[in-house]
C-alpha positions in Angstrom: 2.9 -3.2 19.4 4.2 -1.6 15.6 3.1 1.9 15.3 1.7 0.9 11.6 0.8 -1.9 9.7 0.6 -2.3 6.0 -1.0 -5.3 3.8 -0.9 -5.9 0.1 -4.4 -7.3 -1.2 -3.8 -6.8 -4.9 -1.2 -6.6 -7.5 -1.3 -6.1 -11.3 -1.5 -9.8 -11.9 -4.9 -10.2 -11.3 -6.1 -13.6 -11.5 -2.8 -15.1 -11.2 -0.9 -16.6 -8.2 1.2 -14.2 -6.5 3.1 -13.8 -3.5 2.5 -10.1 -3.2 -1.1 -10.5 -2.1 -1.2 -11.0 1.6 2.6 -9.4 1.9 2.6 -7.6 5.4 4.9 -5.1 6.8 6.6 -3.6 8.3 9.4 -6.4 7.6 10.4 -7.5 10.8 7.4 -6.3 13.1 6.9 -9.0 15.8 3.5 -7.1 16.8 1.4 -5.9 14.0 -2.1 -4.7 13.8 -4.8 -7.6 12.6 -5.4 -7.8 9.3 -9.0 -7.3 10.0 -8.4 -3.9 11.7 -6.2 -2.9 9.0 -8.4 -3.7 6.0 -11.6 -2.1 8.2 -9.8 1.2 9.4 -7.0 1.4 7.6 -6.5 3.8 4.6 -6.2 2.5 1.1 -2.7 2.6 -0.7 -1.5 2.2 -4.2 2.3 1.7 -5.2 3.0 2.9 -9.1 5.1 1.9 -11.5 7.2 4.4 -13.7 4.6 4.6 -16.2 1.7 5.8 -13.3 0.2 2.0 -13.8 -0.5 0.4 -10.2 1.7 -2.7 -9.4 0.1 -3.1 -6.1 -2.8 -1.8 -3.9 -3.2 -2.3 -0.1 -4.1 -0.8 3.2 -1.8 0.7 5.8 -3.1 1.4 9.3 -1.5 3.1 12.5 0.9 6.0 13.0 3.1 6.4 9.8 4.7 9.0 7.3 3.4 7.8 4.3 6.4 6.1 2.2 6.3 3.2 4.2 5.0 0.5 1.8 6.9 2.0 -1.1 10.2 1.9 0.9 9.7 -1.5 2.4 8.1 -3.2 -0.4 7.5 -1.8 -3.7 10.7 0.0 -4.6 11.8 -3.7 -4.8 9.5 -4.6 -7.4 10.0 -1.1 -9.5 7.3 1.1 -7.8 8.5 4.8 -7.4 5.3 6.3 -6.2 2.5 5.9 -3.5 -0.8 7.6 -3.6 -3.7 7.3 -1.3 -7.4 7.1 -2.1 -9.3 10.1 -0.6 -12.9 10.7 -1.1 -12.8 9.1 -4.3 -9.3 10.5 -5.5 -6.1 9.3 -5.5 -3.6 11.8 -4.1 0.3 11.5 -4.2 2.4 12.6 -1.2 3.1 15.7 -3.4 -0.3 16.4 -3.4 -1.1 15.7 -7.2 -4.5 13.8 -7.9 -6.0 11.0 -9.9 -9.4 10.0 -10.1 -10.3 6.3 -8.9 -10.2 3.8 -11.3 
C-alpha cells in the first residue's frame, strides 16, 4: 500500500465543473487508502498561489513529509505553498500561521 494518500476536495472554482475535485495522489500509486479513510482521518491542507490565495483544498492521510500534494499536483497549476489546518489555524511548512477562512 502507498505510504500516503491525498485527495483534492475543493478548488477555487466553487460551483463550476472542475477536474481537480476528486483528484487523488500520489500519481501512479496502485494501492491507496480508501477515500472515506482519507477524509475522516486525514489532515486538511490547502495549496496557495503566489498571491496567497487558496487554489485547492483537500486531505492527506498516512506517512508523509508535507509537500507531497504541492509537489505532485499543485505546482502544475501555479501553487507555491502548502498549509495544513491545525486547531482552526492554517500553518505553513515554515511555521507561519493564518486564521482559517
